[in-house]
C-alpha positions as CSV (number, residue, x, y, z in Angstrom):
1,M,50.8,-70.8,-15.6
2,R,51.7,-69.6,-12.1
3,S,49.7,-66.0,-12.8
4,N,46.5,-68.5,-13.7
5,T,47.3,-70.4,-10.6
6,L,47.5,-67.1,-8.4
7,H,44.2,-65.9,-10.3
8,R,42.6,-69.1,-8.8
9,T,44.0,-68.5,-5.5
10,W,42.9,-64.9,-5.2
11,K,39.4,-65.1,-6.7
12,P,37.6,-66.6,-3.8
13,F,39.0,-63.8,-1.3
14,L,38.4,-61.2,-3.9
15,W,34.6,-62.6,-4.0
16,I,34.3,-62.4,-0.1
17,A,35.7,-59.3,0.3
18,M,33.3,-57.6,-2.4
19,V,30.4,-59.6,-0.6
20,F,31.3,-58.1,2.6
21,F,32.0,-54.5,1.4
22,T,28.3,-54.4,0.0
23,F,27.1,-56.1,3.1
24,N,28.3,-53.4,4.9
25,L,27.8,-50.6,2.8
26,G,23.9,-51.6,3.0
27,Y,23.7,-52.0,6.4
28,S,25.4,-48.5,6.8
29,Q,22.8,-47.1,4.7
30,S,20.1,-49.0,6.2
31,V,20.4,-47.8,10.0
32,S,20.8,-44.2,8.7
33,E,17.5,-44.8,6.9
34,E,16.0,-46.1,10.0
35,K,17.0,-43.7,12.5
36,M,15.9,-40.8,10.1
37,G,13.1,-42.9,9.0
38,N,11.7,-42.7,13.1
39,L,11.7,-38.9,12.6
40,S,8.8,-39.3,9.8
41,F,6.2,-37.9,11.9
42,M,7.6,-34.3,12.0
43,I,7.6,-34.3,8.1
44,G,4.9,-31.7,6.5
45,E,3.8,-28.5,6.3
46,W,2.2,-26.9,9.5
47,I,0.2,-24.3,10.8
48,G,-0.8,-23.4,14.1
49,T,-0.4,-21.2,17.4
50,S,2.7,-21.1,19.4
51,S,2.4,-20.5,23.4
52,I,5.0,-18.5,25.2
53,F,4.6,-19.2,29.0
54,Q,5.7,-16.0,30.9
55,K,5.6,-15.5,34.6
56,D,2.4,-14.5,34.6
57,S,1.0,-14.4,31.1
58,I,1.0,-16.5,28.0
59,V,1.8,-14.6,24.8
60,K,0.4,-16.7,21.5
61,V,1.4,-16.0,18.2
62,P,0.4,-17.7,15.0
63,A,3.5,-20.3,14.0
64,Y,4.4,-21.9,11.0
65,E,6.7,-24.5,10.0
66,K,7.5,-27.0,7.2
67,V,9.8,-30.1,7.6
68,A,11.2,-31.9,5.2
69,Y,13.8,-34.6,4.2
70,K,16.6,-33.9,2.3
71,L,20.0,-35.2,0.7
72,D,18.5,-38.7,0.4
73,K,16.4,-38.6,3.6
74,N,20.0,-38.0,5.1
75,I,19.0,-34.8,6.6
76,I,16.0,-32.9,8.0
77,T,15.2,-29.5,7.7
78,I,12.9,-27.2,9.7
79,D,11.8,-23.8,8.8
80,L,10.3,-22.0,11.6
81,K,8.7,-18.4,10.8
82,S,6.6,-16.8,13.6
83,Q,6.0,-13.5,14.9
84,S,8.6,-13.9,17.9
85,L,11.1,-16.1,16.0
86,Q,12.1,-17.3,12.6
87,L,14.7,-20.5,12.5
88,H,16.5,-23.0,10.3
89,T,17.8,-26.2,11.7
90,V,19.0,-29.2,10.5
91,I,18.8,-32.5,11.6
92,H,21.0,-35.6,10.9
93,Y,22.0,-38.7,12.4
94,D,25.7,-39.6,12.9
95,E,26.5,-43.1,12.5
96,K,29.9,-43.4,13.8
97,E,28.5,-41.6,17.0
98,G,25.4,-43.2,17.2
99,S,23.6,-40.1,17.9
100,Y,21.0,-37.4,16.2
101,Y,22.3,-34.2,16.1
102,Y,19.9,-31.1,16.2
103,T,21.4,-27.8,14.6
104,P,19.5,-24.6,14.8
105,Y,20.2,-21.2,13.2
106,S,18.7,-18.3,13.7
107,K,19.4,-14.3,12.5
108,G,22.6,-13.1,13.5
109,R,23.5,-16.5,15.7
110,G,25.3,-19.6,14.2
111,G,24.5,-23.3,14.6
112,K,25.5,-25.2,17.6
113,K,25.2,-28.6,17.1
114,Y,23.3,-30.7,20.2
115,K,22.9,-34.4,20.8
116,G,19.1,-35.6,20.5
117,I,17.3,-39.0,21.2
118,Y,14.1,-40.7,19.9
119,Q,12.5,-42.2,22.7
120,D,8.8,-43.4,23.0
121,G,7.8,-41.7,19.9
122,K,9.2,-38.5,20.5
123,F,12.6,-36.5,19.5
124,I,14.2,-34.8,22.5
125,V,16.9,-32.7,22.2
126,A,19.0,-31.6,25.1
127,F,20.6,-28.2,25.4
128,S,21.8,-28.6,28.7
129,Q,20.7,-30.9,31.9
130,S,18.1,-28.1,32.8
131,K,17.0,-27.6,29.1
132,R,15.8,-29.4,26.5
133,I,13.0,-29.5,23.5
134,V,10.5,-32.4,22.4
135,F,8.6,-33.2,19.3
136,G,5.6,-35.3,19.0
137,L,2.3,-35.5,18.3
138,T,-0.9,-35.0,19.7
139,E,-3.5,-38.3,20.0
140,E,-5.4,-36.1,17.3
141,G,-2.2,-36.3,15.1
142,H,-1.0,-32.6,15.7
143,F,2.4,-31.6,15.6
144,I,3.8,-30.3,19.1
145,E,6.7,-28.6,20.0
146,Y,7.5,-27.6,23.1
147,G,10.5,-26.2,25.2
148,E,11.2,-27.4,28.8
149,Q,13.3,-26.5,32.0
150,L,14.2,-28.2,35.0
151,K,12.9,-26.4,37.9
152,N,12.9,-27.7,41.4
153,G,13.2,-31.0,40.2
154,E,9.8,-31.0,37.7
155,W,10.2,-30.4,34.1
156,Q,8.2,-26.7,33.2
157,K,7.3,-25.6,29.4
158,Y,8.4,-22.1,28.6
159,F,7.0,-22.6,25.0
160,E,4.6,-25.2,23.1
161,D,3.5,-24.8,19.3
162,I,0.5,-27.0,18.9
163,L,0.3,-27.4,14.9
164,Q,-1.8,-28.9,12.3
165,K,-1.2,-29.9,8.6
166,A,-1.3,-27.0,6.5
167,P,-4.0,-27.0,4.0
């Protein structure tokens, strides 16, 4: 008789705990999904031109990027190939820290994590207070990626990739 009473006493608490756990699990997944979904504009295979701004000239080279969701949309990978650079990058959202992270890898260089933010339809990664990279879309729907350096209080581009969806 006592075990039956105990069972009836604990049953509502177990039910509440189970509902609370399920709600938190669903909320946790939806936050990450929402944050990674903000970056869906980047997804695709892109081809175009990378422009490198030097002191008195602009060097232009063909560029190709494949941007894809991986691991059930928990990460995004970017594979960039051009004559001047090959880069593999991983982007993820850390729910505990409430931040995006951008981790680039290149030949002979391991990855270092940099914080990123999603703001006004753009993904912005700060390498330092004076250097950043910005990802977005042009008015025509082309993928644009550019690097900027802060000089004399103004952001100046040091490279720009403008890419169209690959056929």
